[in-house]
C-alpha positions as CSV (number, residue, x, y, z in Angstrom):
1,M,114.9,112.5,87.1
2,S,112.3,109.8,86.4
3,N,109.5,110.0,83.8
4,Q,111.5,107.7,81.5
5,I,109.1,107.0,78.6
6,S,108.6,103.3,78.0
7,P,108.9,102.0,74.4
8,L,105.4,100.6,74.9
9,A,103.9,104.1,75.6
10,G,101.0,105.0,73.3
11,K,101.0,101.5,71.6
12,P,98.3,98.9,71.9
13,A,98.8,96.9,75.1
14,P,100.6,93.6,74.4
15,D,99.2,90.4,75.8
16,S,102.3,90.0,78.0
17,I,101.3,92.9,80.3
18,L,97.6,91.9,80.7
19,V,96.6,90.9,84.2
20,N,95.6,87.3,84.9
21,I,92.0,87.8,86.0
22,P,91.4,84.3,87.5
23,R,94.6,84.7,89.6
24,L,93.5,88.2,90.7
25,M,90.1,87.0,91.8
26,T,91.5,83.9,93.6
27,A,93.9,86.2,95.5
28,Y,90.9,88.4,96.6
29,F,89.1,85.6,98.3
30,A,92.1,83.5,99.4
31,G,94.5,86.2,100.6
32,K,94.5,87.3,104.2
33,P,96.1,90.6,105.1
34,D,98.7,90.7,107.9
35,P,98.0,93.9,109.9
36,K,101.6,93.9,111.1
37,I,102.8,94.7,107.6
38,P,102.1,98.4,106.9
39,T,101.2,97.9,103.2
40,Q,98.6,95.3,104.1
41,R,96.7,97.5,106.5
42,V,93.6,99.6,105.5
43,S,94.8,103.0,104.4
44,F,92.6,105.8,103.2
45,G,94.5,108.2,100.9
46,T,93.0,111.2,99.2
47,S,90.4,108.8,97.5
48,G,89.7,105.9,99.8
49,H,91.5,102.6,100.3
50,R,93.3,101.3,97.3
51,G,95.5,98.3,96.5
52,S,95.6,95.0,94.7
53,S,94.8,91.4,95.8
54,L,98.1,90.4,94.2
55,S,100.0,92.3,96.9
56,N,97.5,91.4,99.7
57,S,96.5,95.1,100.0
58,F,92.9,94.9,98.7
59,N,91.0,91.7,99.4
60,E,87.9,90.3,101.1
61,H,89.0,91.0,104.7
62,H,89.8,94.6,103.9
63,I,86.4,95.2,102.4
64,L,84.5,93.3,105.1
65,A,86.4,95.3,107.8
66,I,85.9,98.7,106.0
67,S,82.2,98.0,105.5
68,Q,81.6,97.1,109.1
69,A,83.5,100.3,110.1
70,I,81.2,102.4,107.9
71,C,78.2,100.8,109.6
72,L,79.5,101.8,113.0
73,Y,80.4,105.3,111.7
74,R,76.8,105.7,110.4
75,V,75.4,104.8,113.9
76,Q,77.8,107.3,115.6
77,A,77.0,110.1,113.1
78,G,73.2,109.4,113.2
79,I,73.0,108.6,109.4
80,T,69.9,106.6,108.9
81,G,68.9,107.1,105.2
82,P,69.8,104.9,102.3
83,L,73.4,104.1,101.3
84,F,73.9,104.6,97.5
85,I,76.6,102.2,96.3
86,G,78.2,102.0,92.8
87,I,81.0,100.1,91.2
88,D,83.3,100.7,88.2
89,T,84.5,98.2,85.7
90,H,87.7,97.0,87.5
91,A,87.6,93.3,88.1
92,L,87.9,93.6,91.9
93,S,85.0,96.1,92.1
94,E,82.4,93.3,91.5
95,A,83.9,91.1,94.2
96,A,84.2,94.0,96.6
97,L,80.5,94.9,96.1
98,A,79.5,91.3,97.1
99,S,81.6,91.5,100.3
100,A,80.2,95.0,101.1
101,L,76.6,93.8,100.6
102,E,77.1,90.8,102.9
103,V,78.1,93.3,105.7
104,F,75.6,96.1,105.0
105,S,72.6,93.8,104.8
106,A,73.7,92.0,108.0
107,N,73.8,95.4,109.7
108,K,70.3,96.3,108.3
109,V,71.6,99.3,106.2
110,E,69.3,100.2,103.4
111,V,71.5,99.8,100.3
112,M,70.7,101.1,96.8
113,I,72.4,99.0,94.0
114,D,72.1,99.5,90.3
115,Q,68.9,97.8,89.0
116,D,70.6,96.1,86.1
117,G,73.7,95.0,88.0
118,G,75.6,97.6,86.0
119,Y,78.3,100.2,86.7
120,T,77.8,103.6,88.4
121,P,80.2,106.6,87.9
122,T,81.5,108.4,91.0
123,P,79.6,111.7,90.1
124,V,76.3,109.8,89.8
125,I,76.6,108.5,93.4
126,S,77.4,112.1,94.5
127,H,74.4,113.4,92.5
128,A,72.1,110.7,94.0
129,I,73.1,111.6,97.6
130,L,72.6,115.3,97.1
131,T,69.3,114.8,95.3
132,Y,67.9,112.5,98.0
133,N,69.1,114.8,100.8
134,H,67.8,118.0,99.2
135,G,65.4,119.7,101.7
136,R,65.8,116.9,104.3
137,K,67.0,117.6,107.8
138,S,67.0,113.9,109.0
139,G,67.2,110.4,107.6
140,L,70.0,111.5,105.3
141,A,71.7,109.3,102.7
142,D,75.4,108.7,102.1
143,G,77.3,106.5,99.6
144,V,80.2,104.2,98.7
145,V,82.0,104.1,95.4
146,I,84.0,101.0,94.6
147,T,86.8,102.2,92.3
148,P,90.5,102.7,92.2
149,S,89.8,105.5,89.6
150,H,92.2,105.4,86.6
151,N,94.6,102.9,88.3
152,P,95.8,99.8,86.5
153,P,93.4,96.8,86.0
154,E,94.8,94.7,88.9
155,D,93.9,97.5,91.4
156,G,90.8,97.9,93.6
157,G,89.5,100.9,95.5
158,F,86.8,101.6,98.1
159,K,85.7,105.2,99.1
160,Y,83.1,106.6,101.3
161,N,81.0,109.8,100.6
162,P,79.1,111.2,103.6
163,P,75.7,113.0,103.4
164,N,77.4,116.1,101.9
165,G,77.9,114.0,98.7
166,G,81.7,114.6,98.4
167,P,84.8,112.6,99.4
168,A,84.9,112.1,103.2
169,D,87.1,114.4,105.2
170,T,90.2,113.2,107.0
171,D,88.6,112.9,110.4
172,V,86.0,110.6,109.0
173,T,88.4,108.5,106.9
174,T,90.8,108.2,109.8
175,W,88.0,106.9,112.1
176,I,86.9,104.4,109.5
177,Q,90.5,103.3,108.8
178,D,91.4,102.8,112.4
179,K,88.2,100.8,113.1
180,A,88.8,98.6,110.1
181,N,92.4,97.9,111.1
182,A,91.2,97.0,114.6
183,F,88.9,94.3,112.9
184,L,91.9,93.0,111.0
185,E,93.9,92.8,114.2
186,T,91.2,90.8,116.0
187,K,90.8,88.4,113.1
188,M,87.5,90.0,112.1
189,E,85.8,89.7,115.5
190,G,82.8,92.0,115.5
191,V,82.2,92.0,111.7
192,H,78.6,91.0,111.0
193,R,77.9,89.4,107.6
194,I,75.4,87.1,105.9
195,A,75.8,84.9,102.8
196,Y,75.8,86.8,99.5
197,A,72.8,85.0,98.1
198,Q,70.9,85.8,101.3
199,A,72.1,89.5,101.1
200,L,70.7,89.8,97.6
201,K,67.3,88.6,98.8
202,S,67.5,90.8,101.9
203,P,64.7,93.4,102.4
204,H,67.5,95.9,103.0
205,V,69.0,95.7,99.5
206,H,67.1,97.7,96.9
207,K,67.4,97.8,93.1
208,Y,67.7,101.4,92.0
209,D,67.6,103.2,88.6
210,Y,70.7,105.4,88.7
211,I,70.7,106.3,85.0
212,T,67.3,108.0,84.4
213,P,67.4,110.7,87.1
214,Y,71.0,111.7,86.4
215,V,70.5,111.8,82.6
216,A,67.2,113.7,83.0
217,D,68.8,116.3,85.2
218,L,71.8,117.1,82.9
219,E,69.9,119.9,81.1
220,N,70.0,121.8,84.4
221,V,73.8,121.9,84.5
222,V,74.8,121.9,80.8
223,D,72.9,123.6,77.9
224,M,72.0,120.4,76.1
225,A,69.6,122.2,73.8
226,A,72.4,124.5,72.5
227,I,74.6,121.4,71.8
228,R,71.7,119.7,69.9
229,D,70.7,122.8,67.9
230,A,74.3,123.6,66.8
231,G,74.8,120.0,65.6
232,V,78.2,119.8,67.2
233,K,79.9,116.6,66.1
234,I,81.0,114.9,69.3
235,G,83.2,111.8,69.8
236,I,83.0,109.9,73.2
237,D,85.3,107.2,74.5
238,P,84.3,105.8,77.9
239,L,87.7,103.9,78.0
240,G,85.7,100.8,79.1
241,G,84.7,102.6,82.3
242,A,81.6,103.1,84.4
243,A,80.0,105.7,82.1
244,V,79.8,103.2,79.3
245,H,76.0,102.7,79.5
246,Y,75.2,106.3,80.3
247,W,76.1,107.8,76.9
248,K,73.4,106.1,74.8
249,P,70.5,107.4,77.0
250,I,72.1,110.9,77.0
251,I,72.4,110.9,73.2
252,E,68.8,109.6,72.7
253,R,67.2,111.9,75.3
254,Y,68.8,115.1,74.1
255,G,69.2,114.3,70.4
256,I,72.8,115.4,70.2
257,N,75.1,114.5,67.3
258,A,77.5,112.2,69.2
259,T,79.3,108.9,68.4
260,I,80.4,106.5,71.1
261,V,83.9,105.3,69.8
262,S,83.7,102.0,71.7
263,E,81.4,100.4,74.2
264,Q,83.8,97.5,75.0
265,V,84.1,96.5,78.6
266,D,87.0,94.1,79.4
267,P,88.5,93.7,82.9
268,T,92.0,93.3,81.4
269,F,91.5,96.7,79.5
270,S,93.3,95.0,76.6
271,F,91.9,97.7,74.2
272,M,94.0,100.4,75.9
273,T,97.2,101.9,74.7
274,A,100.0,101.7,77.3
275,D,100.7,104.8,79.4
276,W,104.1,106.6,79.7
277,D,105.6,103.9,81.9
278,G,104.4,100.9,79.8
279,K,101.5,100.1,82.3
280,I,97.8,100.1,81.4
281,R,96.2,103.1,83.1
282,M,92.9,104.6,82.1
283,D,94.2,108.1,82.6
284,C,92.3,110.4,80.2
285,S,94.8,113.3,80.7
286,S,97.7,111.1,79.3
287,P,98.4,111.5,75.6
288,Y,99.7,107.9,75.7
289,A,96.5,106.4,77.2
290,M,94.4,108.6,75.0
291,A,96.1,107.7,71.7
292,R,92.9,106.0,70.2
293,L,90.8,109.1,70.6
294,I,93.5,111.5,69.6
295,D,93.9,109.6,66.3
296,L,90.2,110.3,65.6
297,R,90.3,114.0,66.3
298,D,89.7,115.1,62.7
299,K,86.4,113.2,62.6
300,F,84.8,115.4,65.4
301,D,84.4,119.1,66.4
302,V,85.3,118.0,69.9
303,A,85.8,114.7,71.6
304,F,86.3,113.5,75.1
305,A,87.0,110.5,77.3
306,N,86.5,109.7,81.0
307,D,88.6,107.6,83.4
308,T,87.2,104.3,84.8
309,D,84.9,105.9,87.4
310,A,84.2,109.0,85.2
311,D,85.3,111.6,87.7
312,R,88.0,112.8,85.3
313,H,87.8,114.2,81.8
314,G,90.1,114.3,78.8
315,I,89.3,116.8,76.1
316,V,90.4,116.4,72.5
317,T,89.9,119.2,70.0
318,R,90.4,119.2,66.2
319,T,92.7,122.2,66.4
320,A,95.1,121.1,69.2
321,G,94.5,117.4,70.0
322,L,94.5,116.4,73.7
323,M,94.2,119.5,75.9
324,N,96.5,120.0,78.9
325,P,94.1,119.8,81.9
326,N,95.2,123.2,83.1
327,H,94.4,124.7,79.7
328,Y,90.9,123.2,79.7
329,L,90.1,124.3,83.2
330,S,91.2,127.9,82.3
331,A,88.9,127.9,79.2
332,A,86.0,126.3,81.1
333,I,86.2,128.9,83.9
334,A,86.4,131.8,81.5
335,Y,83.4,130.5,79.6
336,L,81.2,129.5,82.6
337,F,81.4,132.7,84.5
338,E,80.4,134.7,81.4
339,H,77.5,132.4,80.5
340,R,75.9,131.5,83.9
341,A,73.7,134.5,84.6
342,G,72.1,132.6,87.5
343,W,75.3,132.3,89.5
344,S,76.0,134.8,92.3
345,R,78.5,137.6,91.7
346,D,80.2,136.3,94.8
347,A,80.7,132.8,93.5
348,G,84.4,132.2,93.2
349,V,86.9,129.8,91.6
350,G,88.4,126.9,93.7
351,I,91.6,125.2,92.6
352,T,94.3,123.0,93.9
353,L,97.5,124.9,94.7
354,V,99.6,122.9,92.2
355,S,97.4,124.0,89.3
356,S,98.5,126.6,86.7
357,A,98.7,130.2,87.8
358,M,96.9,130.9,84.5
359,I,93.7,130.1,86.4
360,E,94.4,132.8,89.0
361,R,94.9,135.3,86.1
362,V,91.6,134.2,84.5
363,A,89.8,134.6,87.9
364,G,91.3,138.1,88.2
365,M,90.2,139.0,84.7
366,L,86.6,137.9,85.6
367,G,86.7,139.8,88.9
368,R,86.1,136.5,90.8
369,K,87.6,135.5,94.2
370,F,90.3,132.8,93.8
371,V,90.6,130.1,96.4
372,E,93.7,127.8,96.5
373,M,93.3,124.5,98.4
374,P,95.4,121.5,99.2
375,V,95.3,118.5,96.8
376,G,92.0,116.5,97.2
377,F,88.5,117.3,96.1
378,K,87.1,117.0,99.7
379,W,88.3,120.6,100.3
380,F,85.8,122.0,97.8
381,V,82.7,120.2,99.1
382,D,81.5,123.1,101.3
383,G,82.1,125.7,98.7
384,L,80.0,123.8,96.1
385,N,77.2,123.0,98.6
386,T,76.9,126.7,99.7
387,G,77.4,128.1,96.2
388,S,80.3,130.2,97.4
389,L,82.4,128.4,94.7
390,G,81.0,128.3,91.2
391,F,83.7,126.0,89.7
392,C,86.2,123.8,91.5
393,G,89.0,121.9,89.7
394,E,92.3,119.9,90.1
395,E,95.3,120.0,87.8
396,S,94.8,116.2,87.3
397,A,91.7,116.8,85.2
398,G,88.9,116.5,87.8
399,A,86.3,119.3,88.3
400,S,82.7,120.1,89.0
401,F,80.6,123.2,88.8
402,L,77.2,124.5,89.9
403,R,73.8,124.0,88.2
404,T,72.5,126.9,86.1
405,D,70.3,127.9,89.1
406,A,73.5,128.0,91.3
407,G,72.5,124.9,93.3
408,A,75.1,122.1,93.9
409,W,75.2,119.5,91.1
410,S,77.8,117.2,92.5
411,T,80.3,117.6,95.3
412,D,82.6,115.0,93.8
413,K,84.4,115.4,90.4
414,D,82.2,114.9,87.3
415,G,84.0,114.1,84.1
416,I,80.7,113.6,82.3
417,I,79.5,117.3,82.6
418,L,83.1,118.5,81.9
419,G,83.0,116.6,78.6
420,L,79.6,117.9,77.7
421,L,80.6,121.4,78.6
422,A,83.3,121.3,75.9
423,A,80.5,120.6,73.4
424,E,78.4,123.5,74.9
425,I,81.4,125.9,74.6
426,T,81.8,124.8,70.9
427,A,78.1,125.2,70.3
428,K,77.7,128.7,71.9
429,T,81.0,130.4,70.9
430,K,81.7,128.6,67.5
431,L,85.2,128.0,68.9
432,D,86.5,124.8,70.5
433,P,88.0,125.0,74.0
434,S,91.6,125.1,72.6
435,Q,90.8,128.2,70.6
436,I,89.3,129.8,73.7
437,Y,92.5,129.0,75.6
438,T,94.6,130.6,72.9
439,Q,92.5,133.8,73.2
440,L,93.2,133.8,77.0
441,T,97.0,133.5,76.4
442,E,96.9,136.5,74.1
443,K,95.4,138.5,76.9
444,L,97.1,137.0,80.0
445,G,100.4,135.5,78.8
446,T,101.5,132.0,77.8
447,P,102.5,129.7,80.7
448,F,105.0,126.9,80.5
449,Y,104.0,124.2,83.0
450,A,105.4,120.8,83.8
451,R,105.4,118.1,86.5
452,I,108.4,115.9,87.1
453,D,108.6,112.8,89.4
454,V,111.9,112.2,91.2
455,A,112.9,109.1,93.1
456,A,112.8,109.5,96.9
457,D,113.0,107.1,99.9
458,P,110.4,107.1,102.7
459,E,112.7,109.2,105.0
460,Q,113.1,111.8,102.3
461,K,109.3,111.9,101.7
462,A,108.6,112.3,105.4
463,L,111.1,115.2,105.5
464,L,109.4,117.0,102.6
465,K,106.0,116.5,104.3
466,K,107.2,118.4,107.4
467,V,109.2,121.2,105.8
468,T,108.6,124.7,107.3
469,A,108.9,128.2,105.7
470,E,111.7,128.9,108.3
471,Q,113.9,126.2,106.7
472,L,113.7,128.2,103.5
473,A,114.6,131.6,105.0
474,Y,117.7,131.8,102.8
475,L,115.7,131.7,99.6
476,T,115.1,135.2,98.3
477,E,115.1,134.7,94.5
478,L,113.3,132.4,92.1
479,G,114.1,132.4,88.4
480,G,115.8,135.8,88.8
481,Q,112.8,137.4,90.5
482,P,112.2,138.2,94.2
483,V,110.3,135.5,96.1
484,R,106.8,136.6,96.8
485,A,105.6,133.8,99.1
486,K,106.9,130.6,100.7
487,L,103.9,128.4,101.4
488,T,103.5,125.2,103.4
489,K,99.8,125.8,104.0
490,A,97.1,126.3,101.4
491,P,96.0,130.0,101.3
492,G,92.3,129.0,100.9
493,N,92.0,127.2,104.2
494,D,95.3,127.5,106.0
495,V,95.7,123.7,106.0
496,A,99.2,122.2,105.6
497,F,99.5,120.5,102.3
498,G,102.5,118.3,103.1
499,G,105.1,120.1,100.9
500,I,106.3,123.6,99.8
501,K,105.3,126.1,97.2
502,I,107.5,129.1,96.3
503,T,106.1,131.9,94.1
504,A,107.6,134.9,92.2
505,K,106.0,137.3,89.8
506,D,106.3,135.2,86.6
507,G,106.9,131.7,88.0
508,W,106.5,129.2,90.9
509,F,107.3,125.7,91.9
510,A,105.8,123.3,94.4
511,V,107.2,120.0,95.8
512,R,105.1,117.3,97.3
513,P,105.9,113.7,98.2
514,S,103.7,111.1,96.5
515,G,101.2,109.3,98.8
516,T,101.5,106.0,96.9
517,E,104.9,105.8,95.2
518,N,108.5,106.4,96.3
519,V,108.8,109.7,94.5
520,Y,108.4,113.3,95.1
521,K,106.7,115.6,92.5
522,I,108.0,118.9,91.3
523,Y,105.3,121.1,89.8
524,A,106.7,124.2,88.1
525,E,105.5,127.0,85.8
526,S,106.9,130.1,84.1
527,F,105.2,132.9,82.2
528,I,108.4,133.8,80.5
529,S,109.8,130.9,78.5
530,A,110.5,127.1,78.4
531,D,114.2,128.0,79.4
532,H,112.9,129.9,82.4
533,L,110.8,126.9,83.4
534,R,113.9,124.7,83.3
535,Q,115.7,127.2,85.4
536,I,112.9,127.1,88.0
537,Q,112.9,123.3,87.9
538,Q,116.7,123.2,88.5
539,E,116.4,125.7,91.4
540,A,113.6,123.6,92.9
541,Q,115.8,120.5,92.7
542,Q,118.6,122.5,94.4
543,V,116.2,123.5,97.3
544,V,115.2,119.9,97.8
545,S,118.9,118.7,97.7
546,T,119.8,121.3,100.3
547,L,117.0,120.2,102.6
548,F,118.2,116.6,102.3
549,E,121.8,117.5,102.9
550,R,121.0,119.6,106.0
551,A,118.8,116.8,107.4
552,K,121.8,114.4,107.1
553,A,124.2,116.9,108.7
């Protein structure tokens, strides 16, 4: 099995692993993708197109082509309102913004850029789209976020959010991807652009204040007064990401007792500690990447960090250190549904099907409907927009929830409100979220949960993606208990999730191929013991080995 921990993990990043920024930027403008090479084509995964200019998978031609494809999509879909665009602090984001503006202004799209040339978190773009479109039937807005999320410093990312404010659905991203690749194949014929200097002066590019409306609205989703009045001591680490200039206005407006651990922005992210594999990754759910904030846990009642585009959260408590994302989601759900009187009794809990079964038990305890979806936040957009889901989350530390009046706050993940919620929980209950979680385990049992990455070639990954329940007909027991379900489609929407999930009374496992690496992921959980978890993991590996052997035969 992989997950070999690097000797650099959790230690300050040495100069030897820092990316060469001049080389990265030269490659962005000088590199030309070859559409005959699959890795150099435009490819929208769960969160837009990602890659690096160093591997010719994210450069100027990709962004020009995607931007023109978005312009054509807007015409076809009748989207005529403004396009809200934001960038994170990755080096390639700034260059990609310039390329996008050249195309959007040439196509006469009204674009809203940050008034100070600053950074804009993913949830702020979602919030801006929803706020603008509220009550409108036509002239709707959409948005673009230029970010590869928590990926390493040499990466770039570009994602599209339609008027529903959330990540675009597969039919939209496939259309944009195919159109963009057609432009690459015809050597950019049909792509309209004007010079960057001309684009900045264009009447179609508008400077917009993203910070003030978002910050002013926070009191309608989190009880900021309770946090202030209780004097909760909060530590905040933006990890050099897009939320970096949002925290000071939040602290000043609401008078909360918060300390920003660092406001440093550096495109090499040299201030980070290396992640488990020795790479720099702004993953706020990783104890290795979060070493700086974990070291400071005794100074604060609660502390939190966000990844680079602030759509994920990492919660650090004095009593337990960095919380496992599943544990925090469980505590947040238990708290919110008890403390949001304005939410409908019918509002349910939405979760990805590789998340802890503890969340299903919490939903059952609360008497709330429980909806399991495939991986990807796009599956929760409708539920949040209609209010049929009060809270939606992913096991990878991304979530959002409704306003106190049950309206949609964001239909993309919001790490800022999840961090502030940890402070609200501490203020209102006098317990930190780790202590809330411990209380839940006393009522509902203690889960043992783990994810393992295992090496796999592209053929094996393709095989796992197409597996059917019939192929697993022989499987009747899991961890010594009768198998309850063999899933290849998510129960919440009957959509294939590209893998398998096997459940029993006190345990389950799921297997999914990675979309970006040559590995498959085994998620497993036991409510009995760590040994029982290992037994389930071994049985999961055996199931996969049997599939591979039968395919060979």
